[in-house]
N, C-alpha and C positions, 0 to 999 in steps of 0.2 A: 645677710649673709649669717653663717653661724659662728659660734664659738673658733671650731677647727678652724674654717676660712681664714677668720679675722688673725688668729694666732699665724699660719702660714704665710699671709701677706707682709705681718710685722718682719718675720723672717725674711723675707725676699726684700723689701726696704734697705734692711742692713746688709745685704750683699748687691744692691745695686750702688749704695753708698762707698762698697768694698771695691767695687769694679771700675772707679774714678780714680784709685789710690796710683797705677801704675807709674807715672812720672818720677822723674829724676829726682826734681825739687831742689832747695838748697840747706845748708847745714844752718844753723843759729847754736849760739854757744849760753844765749842769754837765761834759757830756763834750767829751773834747779829740778834735781831729781833727789828728793830727801831721803836722807838716812835716819832710819830711827832704832835707838838704841833699845831690845829687850832685856836689859840686864833688870834683874828682880823684878820678873814681868807680873807675877801674881801680885805684891805690894805695890807696883807701878801701873797697873790693867789702867785705871779711868784718865790718867795721865797720858799713859801710850796710846788709848783708846781716840783719844782728842788728836794726838799727832796722826796717826793713823787717818784720821778721819778726814783731817787739813791735808794731807799731800792726796790722798786718794780722789776726793774732790777736785782737786787741782789740774792734775794732769793723769790722773791714773794708774802712774808708775810712782814706787820709791822703793827703797833698799832697807832690809834690818840686818843690824849688826847685833852680835851676842845674843843670838838666835837659840843655842842649845843642842846644835848639832855639832859634833866635834870636828873640827878641822881635817883630823886624818879619816875619820870617815868620809868625809867629802873627796878627798884625795883616792880612797880606797875605790870608791861608786867610779870615779873617773878612769881609775885604772882598768877595771871589769869592765868599763863603757868602751874604752880602745880595744881591749883584747877582742870582747865580741866581736866587732866590727872589722876586727884582721882577720876572722875567721874564713876560712873559704867562702865563695859564694854559694858553692852547692848546700853547703851545712844551714846557710842562713835561710836559703830559700826552701828547705825542708819548713821552716815555719814562719810561713808568708801570713801577713797583715788578713786579720779577718773579724770585725765587730769590734773594732778598737785594739785590737791586741795584736802582736807579732812583728814581723819586717817586713818593711816596704824599701823602695829603691826607685826614687823620683818619680814617683807615682800622686803627689801631691802638688795639685794644679789650682794657684791662687786666682780667685776672678780678678785681683787687679794687674794680672800680669800677664793671664792665660799661657803660659808656661809652668812647665815644671822644676819645682824647686831643684837646687842642685846639691841634694842631701838622701841619706839613706836614715831609717830611723829604725828603732825596736821600742814597742809600747808593752806595757806592762801593766793588764788592768785584772786584779786578782780572780775575778770569778770566770774569766774568760780565758784563762792561760791552759787548758789543759791541750795537750800536743804542743804545744809553742813554746816549750823550755829546752835550750841544748840538754842533750844529755851529760849526766855525769860523765862519760867517758869523753865527749866533745869537750867541756867546758865545767871542769870539777869546781862547786862551792857557787857559782853565779847565780842560782836559784835564792838558795838561803841568804844568800849576802845581800842579792839587790831586794830582797822581800823585806828585810829589817831595814835598809835604806829605804825603804818607799814606807815603811810603819813611820819612821822618823820624820819624812815629809810631811805626811798625813798629819801629825801629831802637830807639827810648828803652824801648818794651816789651818788646824781648827783652832788654833789661839789667836791667829790673826782674823781669822772669820766669827769667832765670838766678839770681838772686839768690833765688830761692823753690825753684828747681831743686837748688842746694845744701843749703837746710837742709832740704829731703822727702830727701836723698840720693840724689838722680837726678844723674847726669853734669851737669856746667854748662852743656852747649850743649843738653839734652833737649827743653826748650821752643822752644828755635829752629830746631831739626831737624824738630820737629810744626807751625811756622806758616811754613813754606818758599814765599814768595813765588813762585818759580821755578816751583813745580808749579800744573796746570791743575787742584788739587784746592784750592789754597790759599782760606779761608773768610775771612779776617779782614777788617774793614771799616770805612771810615772814614765816618760818619754827620753829615751836616750837617742841624741843627735850626733851623725858624722855629715860637717859639711865637707864637700872636697875639696881638697887641692885646686887652686885658680887652674892650675895647666889642665885640669881635667875637667874643665868645664868650658861652655863654649861664651864665648865673647858678647855682651848685654846682657846674660842670663842673671837673676837673683840667687843668692843663696836661698832667699826666704822671700819672696814678694809681701809687699804690705799686707797686713790684714788685722783684726782681731781676733784675739781668743774666745772659742764658745765658752767657757766655763764659767766657774763662779770666780777663780782665783788662781793665779799660776806662780809658782815659785820657781825662776831662771837660775839655775847653777852654772857659771862662765868660768873659762880659765886665763889666767893673765895672758896677755898678749893676743889672745886671740879673738879679736875686737868684732865690730860689724854691724851691732844691734843698735838702732835708733828709734826714737818713738816720734811722733805727730799727734797732739793733742787735736780732740774732736772740731774743736772752735775755730782752729787752720788747719784743717783738712784739705781744703781747695787750694789754699795757698803751698802745702806743702814745707811747711818746714820743719826740717827734722834736726832732731839733737841726739848725738851718740853717747850710749851709756858704756865707758869705762868697764870692762870685765875688772874685779877686783874677787880675790877669793874669800876675804874674809867678809864679804857681806853676799844676801841674796838678794836678787833683784827682781820683784814681786809688780804683779799689774792685774787689774781687775777685769774680768771678763763680763761677754754678752750675757750670761746667763747672770750674772748677780747685778749687774745694769740692769736688765728688765725686773728682778726681786726688788730691787730697791726703789722703782719707778725714775731710774733715771737719773737719781742724785749721784751715784758714782760711775763714773764714766768708763766705757771702756774704749781706749784709744786706739789708733793706728800704730803698728810697727812693725818694722822688717830688718832682714840679715844681708847687707847690702855686701858687692863683693870685695875683697882689699883693692886699695889705692897702689900705683906702680910703687911708693916708697914703703909697705905697709908688709908685713909677714904675709907669704904665699901660699901656706901649707894649709895640712887641715885643720878644720877647728871642731873642736867638741864641747856639748854641753850639754846639761839634763834637765829637764823640765816636768815638775808635778802641777797636772791638774784638777782641782779639787772641783769635781762633776758632782752634783746629787745624785741618787740611787733615783733608779729607773720612775719608780712610782710616785718620787715626790712632787707636788703639784706646786709650779712656780706662781705665787700671788704675790704683789708688792705692798707693803703698809695700807696705801691708798687705792689699791686695784686699779693702776693706771692702765694695765694690759689686760686681756682677757686670759684665765690661766690655759697654762699648756703645764703637759709633764715632762720634767728633764727628760726621759727618754726619747719622746716626740721632740723636742725641742734639737736636742742633741744630733738626731738622728736626719733632720732636717739639713742642719748646717754641716755637718761631714758631707754628705750626698752631692754637695755644690763645690766640693775641697777635693776631691779625687777621684784620676781618672777611671774612669769602666774600665 
């Protein structure tokens, strides 16, 4: 069996595991999602790296505080997100999802549920945005402000990944060089998300079915009062013990993705998470969130320190995963 076939088989094994995660499961409150203080990052980097590693190797999810992105900038990005999704559908439809950039509506079908997520999204991937930005007449300032926010997300993501590089025995700048935004092969993505109000959804459908992320690292911004995010660590995935992550605006929720799990020879787990629909006594309105996906540049080869898995380029890896999650 050649290297390409081996790589595809490994990806398909991940999808088979995901397909087992469609049940409701039950909620547990005994699991801790740790919050790590990034104050004085440069001076405390070794200490922070140890804390990140401990949290990530435990359940693959953690939160960061004092991370350097001003709260006003996060509020502004959320305001832009809500305004974008309020544009008439005929305007948004002019910028359809193509090669992981642009707008889509209920087109993501998770292997775990085999039904479309009850949401719309707009994905910003810098080199792929030609013809996909609303015009200044349609939405003045959106492009410039969102690119600025994307840069802030990238900088924080690289700080976090530099800590994992140190713990894995890679050079400190290893992942920063692998996620170079100056290259046309750049693949990191800022995704704006609008989950529909409950009354717009059909009964029994998930806002986002159980899944793992495809990337190295995800930064998730949530609004207070708009919950639903739950995590289920891998060792418990068959029993489906889910823990809710309360949305807070003063922290960013982070999780390890499949790409980094593979790159770490499975030392860092990429665990299942989902967005459940609101319960009867919870807020039923629209939910907005923003996610930044650190995804290595196309040509970068993913090989762990011990070479547990055959090499695969970041482009080939992402394409295999994306093709299994979006309706044709």
